[in-house]
C-alpha positions, 0 to 999 in steps of 0.5 A, spaced: 596 804 781 598 799 775 592 801 771 592 801 764 591 808 760 588 807 753 588 813 748 585 811 741 584 815 735 577 817 735 573 815 729 572 819 722 565 821 724 568 824 731 574 827 728 569 831 723 567 835 729 573 836 732 574 830 737 581 827 736 582 822 741 578 817 745 580 815 753 579 809 757 582 806 763 582 800 768 583 805 774 577 805 779 576 812 780 571 812 786 576 807 789 582 812 788 578 817 791 577 813 797 585 812 797 587 819 796 582 821 802 585 816 807 592 817 805 591 825 806 590 823 813 596 819 815 601 822 819 609 821 819 611 815 824 614 817 831 621 814 833 619 808 836 622 809 843 619 802 846 623 798 840 629 803 839 634 807 843 631 813 846 633 820 843 638 824 846 634 830 848 640 835 849 643 833 843 637 833 839 636 840 841 643 842 839 641 839 832 635 843 831 639 849 831 644 846 826 638 844 822 635 851 822 642 854 820 644 849 815 638 845 812 631 849 813 632 854 808 630 848 803 627 843 808 622 847 812 620 845 819 613 843 819 610 844 826 607 837 829 600 841 829 600 843 822 602 836 819 596 835 815 595 843 812 598 844 805 605 847 804 609 848 798 615 844 797 622 848 796 624 847 789 632 847 788 635 847 781 639 841 780 645 845 778 645 848 785 644 841 789 648 837 784 645 831 785 644 826 780 640 829 774 637 823 771 630 823 774 629 830 772 632 830 765 628 824 764 621 827 767 623 834 763 626 831 756 624 824 755 621 825 748 616 821 744 612 821 738 605 824 739 602 821 733 594 823 732 595 827 738 599 832 733 596 839 733 591 838 739 592 842 745 596 838 751 591 839 756 585 838 751 582 844 752 588 848 754 596 848 753 600 848 747 599 844 741 603 837 741 608 837 736 610 831 732 615 829 737 614 832 744 615 831 752 613 824 753 610 826 760 605 831 757 602 824 753 599 821 760 597 828 763 593 829 757 590 822 758 588 824 765 585 830 763 581 826 758 578 821 763 576 827 767 572 830 761 570 824 759 566 822 766 566 829 770 560 826 774 564 820 776 570 825 777 567 830 782 564 824 786 571 821 787 573 828 789 568 829 794 568 822 798 568 823 805 575 823 809 576 820 815 574 824 821 578 826 828 575 824 835 572 830 835 568 828 829 571 834 824 574 832 818 582 832 819 584 836 812 581 841 807 577 837 802 579 839 794 575 836 788 579 832 783 578 838 778 581 843 783 587 838 784 588 837 777 588 845 776 594 846 781 598 840 778 597 843 771 599 849 774 605 846 777 607 842 771 608 848 767 613 851 772 617 845 772 617 843 764 620 846 758 616 851 754 620 848 747 623 842 745 629 846 744 630 846 751 632 839 751 635 838 745 641 835 748 637 831 753 638 836 759 633 841 762 638 847 765 632 849 769 630 842 772 629 842 779 628 837 785 623 838 790 626 839 798 620 836 802 619 837 809 623 832 813 618 829 818 618 822 818 625 822 814 628 817 819 624 811 816 625 812 809 632 810 808 636 810 803 636 817 801 637 822 796 632 822 790 635 816 787 636 812 794 644 812 793 646 814 800 644 808 805 643 812 811 643 819 814 650 819 817 652 817 810 648 823 807 652 828 812 659 826 809 662 829 803 660 826 797 667 822 796 666 819 803 660 816 802 659 809 800 660 807 793 656 800 794 652 797 799 647 792 800 639 793 800 633 789 802 635 788 809 629 789 814 633 790 820 634 797 822 640 801 824 638 806 829 645 809 830 646 811 823 639 811 821 637 807 816 637 799 814 643 794 816 647 795 809 652 789 810 647 784 808 641 784 804 638 781 797 641 786 792 647 790 792 647 798 790 653 800 786 654 807 784 659 806 779 660 801 773 666 796 773 670 801 769 669 806 775 664 810 771 658 813 774 652 809 773 647 813 770 642 815 775 646 812 781 650 818 782 651 819 790 654 826 789 651 833 791 647 835 797 653 838 800 649 841 806 652 840 813 658 836 810 663 841 813 660 840 820 664 837 825 662 829 827 659 831 833 655 837 830 653 831 825 651 827 830 647 832 833 643 833 827 642 826 826 639 826 833 634 831 831 632 828 825 629 822 829 624 827 833 621 829 826 
């Protein structure tokens, strides 16, 4: 949201009775509540057949069976009628999926000095106590909890902002307060982050995962993999050594065949490797080999099916 978060040491007279920090932010909590209520009712875009070549339904039907056999264990299929219902994304270990680990390691193992937060609970009223140097992601989370506790009435009001309704006048999603969502987030975070600094002593978190979300609307979200290192769906189904090592990004011209954006022109060039040939940290396009051993015809069938989601 590009808002600022300030965590300052509490004055001496407040520290006497146990308050260690003061929290403030430029984020408009009510406006954030309105945005969240709106975004939760958005649906993935349908393939626009009035502008792009129509979907081959026979090929897509074959692709659906291949998808169920090769992809659905991680990327669950969500029925069109249930798109607004809650689901739990499958968490795939980074070591298993083999994609670039940089994002996972940064989230789990980026460390920072905690300064005056040292010795306080990571979630203020719960969690382990901050060490002198601790997981960096715990610090802004501490700030979010602090903001909610600082003004719980405003947080509750923001969480109860009315959502959009459907033609029948009924709410389109089940409402959850900010406090409820925060509890769920904190519980999930405990599952995904290290329990001790020793887990990250080498900068790598062996239990790191990436979330494999349902792929509704995936046709409109190129480039692919979590780091955008693969330009289109066709390339994603190729063996890692056959995927493009460079491609242009920034074009707004859609490629309906390979399903992505035109990559022979653009504003910037994405490079997997440095000039020396060494992989650029964060840009690796390896891993995610599911479906890569299928025949070309079968791969095209999966691509056609993905257009229907």
